[in-house]
C-alpha positions as semicolon CSV with decimal commas, in nm:
position;residue;x (nm);y (nm);z (nm)
1;F;5,473;-2,762;1,618
2;R;5,251;-2,454;1,622
3;K;5,405;-2,325;1,299
4;K;5,353;-2,660;1,125
5;L;4,993;-2,678;1,245
6;F;4,927;-2,322;1,128
7;S;5,082;-2,384;0,784
8;L;4,877;-2,704;0,745
9;F;4,559;-2,514;0,831
10;K;4,642;-2,239;0,576
11;L;4,706;-2,502;0,308
12;Q;4,366;-2,664;0,370
13;E;4,203;-2,321;0,368
14;S;4,358;-2,228;0,031
15;E;4,252;-2,562;-0,122
16;S;3,897;-2,502;-0,001
17;E;3,896;-2,154;-0,160
18;N;4,009;-2,299;-0,492
19;K;3,729;-2,555;-0,486
20;L;3,458;-2,298;-0,421
21;D;3,516;-1,974;-0,610
22;G;3,408;-1,662;-0,427
23;E;3,428;-1,797;-0,071
24;T;3,492;-1,525;0,185
25;A;3,722;-1,520;0,485
26;S;3,427;-1,549;0,719
27;D;3,342;-1,883;0,555
28;S;3,684;-2,020;0,653
29;E;3,646;-1,890;1,007
30;S;3,308;-2,058;1,034
31;K;3,461;-2,385;0,915
32;S;3,740;-2,376;1,170
33;E;3,499;-2,287;1,452
34;F;3,254;-2,566;1,385
35;G;3,489;-2,825;1,243
36;G;3,317;-2,846;0,903
37;S;3,379;-3,122;0,656
38;P;3,534;-3,078;0,312
39;P;3,309;-2,979;0,022
40;V;3,080;-3,252;-0,103
41;P;3,189;-3,359;-0,451
42;T;2,927;-3,311;-0,720
43;S;2,862;-3,569;-0,991
44;D;2,694;-3,543;-1,330
45;D;2,343;-3,665;-1,260
46;T;2,207;-3,584;-1,607
47;P;2,010;-3,877;-1,757
48;E;2,213;-4,080;-2,006
49;V;1,958;-4,016;-2,281
50;L;2,011;-3,640;-2,256
51;N;2,388;-3,683;-2,231
52;R;2,397;-3,871;-2,563
53;A;2,155;-3,631;-2,735
54;L;2,347;-3,322;-2,626
55;S;2,701;-3,460;-2,645
56;N;2,801;-3,230;-2,934
57;L;2,708;-2,910;-2,750
58;S;2,929;-2,698;-2,529
59;S;2,880;-2,727;-2,152
60;R;2,702;-2,388;-2,145
61;W;2,440;-2,483;-2,404
62;K;2,413;-2,837;-2,271
63;N;2,323;-2,699;-1,928
64;W;2,073;-2,461;-2,095
65;W;1,892;-2,749;-2,271
66;V;1,895;-2,978;-1,965
67;R;1,750;-2,706;-1,743
68;G;1,495;-2,611;-2,008
69;I;1,367;-2,964;-2,071
70;L;1,335;-3,049;-1,704
71;T;1,173;-2,711;-1,631
72;L;0,900;-2,788;-1,885
73;A;0,859;-3,133;-1,729
74;M;0,817;-2,981;-1,381
75;I;0,565;-2,723;-1,507
76;T;0,364;-3,000;-1,675
77;F;0,371;-3,202;-1,353
78;F;0,255;-2,894;-1,160
79;F;-0,056;-2,849;-1,377
80;I;-0,133;-3,222;-1,360
81;I;-0,134;-3,191;-0,980
82;I;-0,373;-2,894;-1,000
83;Y;-0,603;-3,096;-1,229
84;L;-0,610;-3,395;-0,991
85;G;-0,777;-3,189;-0,718
86;P;-0,718;-3,037;-0,374
87;M;-0,635;-3,355;-0,182
88;V;-0,353;-3,448;-0,422
89;L;-0,232;-3,088;-0,412
90;M;-0,218;-3,080;-0,030
91;T;-0,038;-3,415;-0,027
92;I;0,225;-3,294;-0,275
93;V;0,279;-2,972;-0,078
94;M;0,340;-3,177;0,236
95;C;0,581;-3,405;0,047
96;V;0,775;-3,106;-0,089
97;Q;0,800;-2,958;0,261
98;I;0,931;-3,287;0,401
99;K;1,181;-3,330;0,116
100;C;1,315;-2,974;0,157
101;F;1,352;-3,027;0,530
102;H;1,527;-3,361;0,467
103;E;1,784;-3,195;0,239
104;I;1,865;-2,928;0,499
105;I;1,887;-3,181;0,783
106;T;2,113;-3,405;0,573
107;I;2,353;-3,115;0,521
108;G;2,360;-3,046;0,895
109;Y;2,412;-3,413;0,977
110;N;2,698;-3,449;0,727
111;V;2,872;-3,149;0,882
112;Y;2,809;-3,222;1,250
113;H;2,790;-3,604;1,274
114;S;3,153;-3,620;1,387
115;Y;3,049;-3,462;1,718
116;D;2,828;-3,762;1,807
117;L;2,543;-3,534;1,912
118;P;2,250;-3,741;2,042
119;W;1,903;-3,714;1,888
120;F;2,022;-3,470;1,618
121;R;1,788;-3,589;1,341
122;T;1,520;-3,718;1,581
123;L;1,472;-3,374;1,738
124;S;1,474;-3,204;1,399
125;W;1,193;-3,423;1,263
126;Y;1,005;-3,402;1,590
127;F;0,996;-3,020;1,579
128;L;0,883;-3,033;1,215
129;L;0,587;-3,244;1,329
130;C;0,509;-2,997;1,610
131;V;0,520;-2,698;1,376
132;N;0,287;-2,862;1,123
133;Y;0,038;-2,966;1,391
134;F;0,033;-2,617;1,544
135;F;-0,001;-2,418;1,221
136;H;-0,235;-2,651;1,030
137;G;-0,453;-2,786;1,310
138;E;-0,695;-2,493;1,339
139;T;-0,703;-2,437;0,963
140;V;-0,809;-2,797;0,898
141;T;-1,082;-2,762;1,162
142;D;-1,216;-2,445;0,998
143;Y;-1,242;-2,599;0,652
144;F;-1,359;-2,948;0,751
145;F;-1,566;-2,868;1,059
146;T;-1,844;-3,117;0,974
147;L;-1,598;-3,400;0,921
148;V;-1,403;-3,318;1,239
149;Q;-1,718;-3,309;1,455
150;R;-1,822;-3,653;1,331
151;E;-1,507;-3,828;1,454
152;E;-1,438;-3,835;1,829
153;P;-1,053;-3,846;1,803
154;L;-1,053;-3,551;1,562
155;R;-1,291;-3,358;1,788
156;I;-1,054;-3,401;2,084
157;L;-0,752;-3,293;1,878
158;S;-0,944;-2,989;1,759
159;K;-1,084;-2,886;2,098
160;Y;-0,752;-2,906;2,283
161;H;-0,534;-2,808;1,987
162;R;-0,329;-2,534;2,155
163;F;-0,277;-2,726;2,476
164;I;-0,157;-3,033;2,282
165;S;0,074;-2,808;2,075
166;F;0,222;-2,659;2,392
167;A;0,270;-3,008;2,543
168;L;0,448;-3,125;2,227
169;Y;0,681;-2,823;2,227
170;L;0,748;-2,868;2,597
171;T;0,841;-3,233;2,540
172;G;1,079;-3,133;2,260
173;F;1,232;-2,864;2,479
174;C;1,304;-3,119;2,755
175;M;1,450;-3,363;2,499
176;F;1,679;-3,089;2,368
177;V;1,805;-3,001;2,717
178;L;1,872;-3,370;2,791
179;S;2,065;-3,404;2,462
180;L;2,315;-3,126;2,543
181;V;2,673;-3,250;2,533
182;K;2,954;-3,094;2,732
183;K;3,196;-2,883;2,524
184;H;2,939;-2,855;2,240
185;Y;2,675;-2,636;2,406
186;R;2,738;-2,340;2,175
187;L;2,721;-2,556;1,863
188;Q;2,393;-2,718;1,970
189;F;2,230;-2,382;2,046
190;Y;2,335;-2,258;1,702
191;M;2,158;-2,559;1,552
192;V;1,836;-2,483;1,742
193;W;1,826;-2,141;1,574
194;L;1,869;-2,312;1,236
195;D;1,552;-2,520;1,287
196;R;1,199;-2,263;1,103
197;G;-0,688;-1,892;-0,739
198;W;-0,399;-1,746;-0,396
199;F;-0,189;-2,059;-0,439
200;I;-0,134;-2,102;-0,813
201;V;-0,073;-1,737;-0,908
202;P;0,204;-1,670;-0,650
203;I;0,378;-2,001;-0,723
204;S;0,349;-1,946;-1,098
205;C;0,485;-1,592;-1,064
206;V;0,794;-1,719;-0,881
207;I;0,843;-1,992;-1,146
208;C;0,796;-1,738;-1,427
209;N;1,041;-1,494;-1,268
210;D;1,298;-1,770;-1,222
211;I;1,267;-1,878;-1,585
212;M;1,258;-1,530;-1,741
213;A;1,542;-1,398;-1,524
214;Y;1,749;-1,698;-1,638
215;M;1,657;-1,638;-2,005
216;F;1,730;-1,264;-1,998
217;G;2,049;-1,324;-1,804
218;F;2,162;-1,604;-2,036
219;F;2,123;-1,400;-2,356
220;F;2,171;-1,040;-2,239
221;G;2,340;-1,062;-1,897
222;R;2,651;-0,848;-1,860
223;T;2,632;-0,672;-1,521
224;P;2,673;-0,883;-1,202
225;L;2,390;-0,838;-0,951
226;I;2,516;-0,979;-0,618
227;K;2,833;-1,153;-0,504
228;L;2,646;-1,437;-0,332
229;S;2,520;-1,549;-0,676
230;P;2,788;-1,457;-0,933
231;K;2,575;-1,576;-1,226
232;K;2,285;-1,342;-1,143
233;T;2,280;-1,022;-1,352
234;W;2,093;-0,691;-1,348
235;E;1,965;-0,759;-1,700
236;G;1,807;-1,086;-1,587
237;F;1,666;-0,925;-1,271
238;I;1,498;-0,636;-1,460
239;G;1,378;-0,849;-1,752
240;G;1,232;-1,107;-1,514
241;F;1,041;-0,832;-1,329
242;F;0,854;-0,697;-1,634
243;A;0,786;-1,044;-1,774
244;T;0,650;-1,167;-1,440
245;V;0,413;-0,871;-1,391
246;L;0,272;-0,923;-1,742
247;F;0,241;-1,298;-1,683
248;G;0,062;-1,241;-1,349
249;L;-0,196;-1,013;-1,514
250;L;-0,270;-1,266;-1,790
251;L;-0,282;-1,570;-1,562
252;S;-0,510;-1,403;-1,305
253;Y;-0,746;-1,294;-1,586
254;V;-0,776;-1,647;-1,721
255;M;-0,817;-1,813;-1,379
256;S;-1,079;-1,565;-1,255
257;G;-1,324;-1,700;-1,511
258;Y;-1,326;-2,056;-1,371
259;R;-1,500;-2,155;-1,047
260;C;-1,259;-2,441;-0,987
261;F;-0,990;-2,175;-0,928
262;T;-1,199;-1,917;-0,741
263;C;-1,418;-2,123;-0,505
264;P;-1,290;-2,271;-0,176
265;V;-1,288;-2,644;-0,115
266;E;-1,570;-2,749;0,118
267;F;-1,675;-3,082;0,264
268;N;-2,032;-3,177;0,168
269;N;-2,190;-3,383;0,444
270;D;-2,472;-3,504;0,217
271;T;-2,251;-3,650;-0,055
272;N;-1,964;-3,726;0,190
273;S;-1,714;-3,567;-0,049
274;F;-1,528;-3,244;-0,120
275;T;-1,695;-2,992;-0,350
276;V;-1,575;-2,679;-0,532
277;D;-1,886;-2,477;-0,619
278;C;-1,995;-2,130;-0,513
279;E;-2,096;-1,785;-0,631
280;P;-1,760;-1,612;-0,696
281;S;-1,683;-1,319;-0,468
282;E;-1,642;-0,964;-0,597
283;L;-1,269;-1,029;-0,633
284;F;-1,345;-1,258;-0,926
285;Q;-1,617;-1,053;-1,098
286;L;-1,543;-0,807;-1,377
287;Q;-1,546;-0,443;-1,266
288;E;-1,510;-0,119;-1,461
289;Y;-1,221;0,108;-1,362
290;N;-1,141;0,463;-1,473
291;I;-0,802;0,503;-1,636
292;P;-0,591;0,793;-1,497
293;L;-0,599;1,106;-1,717
294;V;-0,225;1,083;-1,775
295;L;-0,266;0,743;-1,943
296;Q;-0,591;0,815;-2,130
297;S;-0,410;1,008;-2,402
298;V;-0,161;0,722;-2,444
299;V;-0,396;0,422;-2,457
300;G;-0,701;0,604;-2,599
301;W;-0,942;0,454;-2,341
302;K;-1,127;0,615;-2,054
303;T;-1,227;0,297;-1,871
304;V;-1,112;-0,064;-1,858
305;R;-1,287;-0,379;-1,745
306;M;-1,082;-0,617;-1,534
307;Y;-1,104;-0,845;-1,234
308;P;-1,007;-0,696;-0,893
309;F;-0,790;-1,006;-0,847
310;Q;-0,573;-0,881;-1,134
311;I;-0,485;-0,572;-0,930
312;H;-0,379;-0,796;-0,642
313;S;-0,179;-1,008;-0,888
314;I;0,036;-0,702;-0,962
315;A;0,134;-0,689;-0,593
316;L;0,203;-1,064;-0,591
317;S;0,411;-1,062;-0,910
318;T;0,603;-0,752;-0,798
319;F;0,698;-0,920;-0,472
320;A;0,789;-1,241;-0,658
321;S;1,021;-1,043;-0,887
322;L;1,183;-0,791;-0,653
323;I;1,183;-0,953;-0,308
324;G;1,137;-1,323;-0,384
325;P;1,487;-1,363;-0,537
326;F;1,637;-1,270;-0,200
327;G;1,515;-1,609;-0,077
328;G;1,744;-1,756;-0,342
329;F;2,029;-1,527;-0,238
330;F;1,983;-1,640;0,122
331;A;1,995;-2,003;0,009
332;S;2,314;-1,930;-0,188
333;G;2,476;-1,788;0,123
334;F;2,359;-2,088;0,323
335;K;2,514;-2,330;0,072
336;R;2,839;-2,136;0,064
337;A;2,854;-2,148;0,442
338;F;2,848;-2,529;0,420
339;K;3,066;-2,534;0,105
340;I;2,820;-2,717;-0,119
341;K;2,695;-2,636;-0,468
342;D;2,336;-2,764;-0,432
343;F;2,117;-2,891;-0,150
344;A;2,090;-3,229;-0,328
345;N;2,101;-3,376;-0,679
346;T;1,735;-3,478;-0,705
347;I;1,668;-3,284;-1,030
348;P;1,947;-3,287;-1,295
349;G;2,057;-2,936;-1,385
350;H;1,859;-2,783;-1,098
351;G;1,989;-2,947;-0,779
352;G;1,758;-3,051;-0,497
353;I;1,396;-2,976;-0,424
354;M;1,504;-2,700;-0,184
355;D;1,699;-2,536;-0,468
356;R;1,369;-2,501;-0,658
357;F;1,163;-2,387;-0,360
358;D;1,403;-2,147;-0,187
359;C;1,203;-1,844;-0,311
360;Q;0,864;-2,013;-0,265
361;Y;0,888;-2,015;0,116
362;L;0,940;-1,639;0,125
363;M;0,655;-1,595;-0,125
364;A;0,421;-1,817;0,078
365;T;0,484;-1,608;0,389
366;F;0,406;-1,287;0,199
367;V;0,082;-1,429;0,053
368;N;-0,035;-1,534;0,400
369;V;0,035;-1,186;0,543
370;Y;-0,117;-1,015;0,238
371;I;-0,443;-1,211;0,256
372;A;-0,472;-1,160;0,633
373;S;-0,408;-0,784;0,598
374;F;-0,601;-0,686;0,284
375;I;-0,837;-0,968;0,180
376;R;-0,971;-1,185;0,460
377;G;-1,259;-1,054;0,668
378;P;-1,463;-1,215;0,946
379;N;-1,534;-1,580;0,871
380;P;-1,910;-1,652;0,914
381;S;-1,863;-2,029;0,919
382;K;-1,603;-2,000;1,196
383;L;-1,836;-1,776;1,399
384;I;-2,115;-2,033;1,363
385;Q;-1,878;-2,312;1,472
386;Q;-1,786;-2,118;1,785
387;F;-2,153;-2,031;1,847
388;L;-2,254;-2,399;1,836
389;T;-1,999;-2,491;2,103
390;L;-2,150;-2,249;2,359
391;R;-2,399;-2,342;2,630
392;P;-2,771;-2,301;2,543
393;D;-2,810;-1,997;2,771
394;Q;-2,510;-1,829;2,603
395;Q;-2,652;-1,907;2,259
396;L;-2,989;-1,758;2,360
397;H;-2,822;-1,441;2,490
398;I;-2,632;-1,395;2,162
399;F;-2,951;-1,464;1,964
400;N;-3,149;-1,199;2,150
401;T;-2,865;-0,947;2,119
402;L;-2,832;-1,009;1,746
403;K;-3,210;-0,991;1,696
404;A;-3,232;-0,656;1,879
405;H;-2,944;-0,523;1,669
406;L;-3,110;-0,626;1,341
407;V;-3,442;-0,473;1,452
408;D;-3,266;-0,143;1,523
409;K;-3,107;-0,156;1,180
410;G;-3,448;-0,217;1,018
411;V;-3,346;-0,555;0,879
412;L;-3,606;-0,739;1,091
413;V;-3,952;-0,632;1,201
414;G;-3,995;-0,613;1,576
415;S;-4,271;-0,807;1,754
416;E;-4,441;-0,480;1,854
417;D;-4,455;-0,360;1,493
418;A;-4,587;-0,696;1,381
C-alpha cells in the first residue's frame, strides 16, 4: 500500500512539473506539506476584436501587439486620472490596493479552503482595514486639519487615532486566536505571516522600465537573467535601466514647470474646496550647477541649469530600474509556489492588477523612506496644529520662549530696545 501511495504521489508530482516549466523540488515539497490544489487552468481572455484582427500573426507577435495596445490604454487611463484631480487619484489608489489584496486572498482561499478554516477571508479583510486606518489616519489629519476639526466624529477619530488602532489590532488578534483549528496551527501561523510631482515620477519610472525592458528583451534578448523569470534577459535589464534614467530626467524637467504637479493639495476653508496653488519650493526652481572638469571637455559646457528635482529623479529611476524589478521576481516566486501563471486575468496579456503593481509596492516604500530621509523637514502646519491643542498656559509659555529666542537672534526687537 505504501509503495502504491508513493508511486501515485510521484506521478502527480511529475505531471505538475510538466504543467509548470521550471518548478523546483522545494515547490513540490511545499505542495505536499500544505495540501495545495492543482494548477489553475488559464484561458485566453483576449477580446474577440483583437483575436480577429491579429489572427494571422504568430503567438509571439500576437502577444506583443495585445500587450502593447493594452499598455497604451492603461497609460492613457493613468493620465486621465491625474487630470481629474487628487480626490479621484486617491480613490483609484485605494481601489487598486483593494483589488491587489483581493487577488492574493483569492489565491490563498483557493489553496486552503479545503481545510475549512474559519474566518479566513474575514480576518484578512479586517487586517487590511486596520492597516489602512493606522497608516493613513494621521496623514489625513495633517493635510485636512481644518476639515477634521469641523466635524466632531472626525475630531474624535483623529485625537484617539493610535488608541483606536491598537484596539482594532487587539480585536483582530483575539479573533485569530479564536479561529485556530486543531491540527492546522502551523498552517494558520504561516498565513498570518503572509498578510503586509513624488507620486507620478516614481510610478512612471516603473512603468517605463517595465515597457523598455520588455522591448529590449523582445528584440535583443539572448542572455537569461534569473531562473524565477525565464523570459527576463540581461539585455532587457540593462536597456531598461538607461532608458528609464533618461525618461526620469525628461519627465521631472517637464513636471517641475507646472504648479499642479509641484504644489501640495490643501483644503481651503473659505471656498470649502481643495486647492493646488503655492510658491514652488527650491526643489522645483531652476538652479545653476557646475559640471565636473572631467565632463567639461566632453560636453563643452562649464555649467548647466536644471531643477534639483531632476537630481532626485535619477535616484528614483535608478531604484526603479535596478531594485524595482526584484518586486516582480518576488511575485514570480510567489506565483510559482502556488503553481499559477498570473494573479488573475483582469487585463488580457498582462494578468491581474497585482501583476502590474508588483514592482510599484516596493517603489512606493522606497519613495516614502527617501522623502523622509532626504527631503522632508519639520512641518510648520503640523507644529501649529499641535500648538493649538495645548492649554492656554502652555501656549503662553511657548510664545514667550519663542519670542525670547527670536529677540536673541535679532529677528525681533525687544521691548527694552523699543
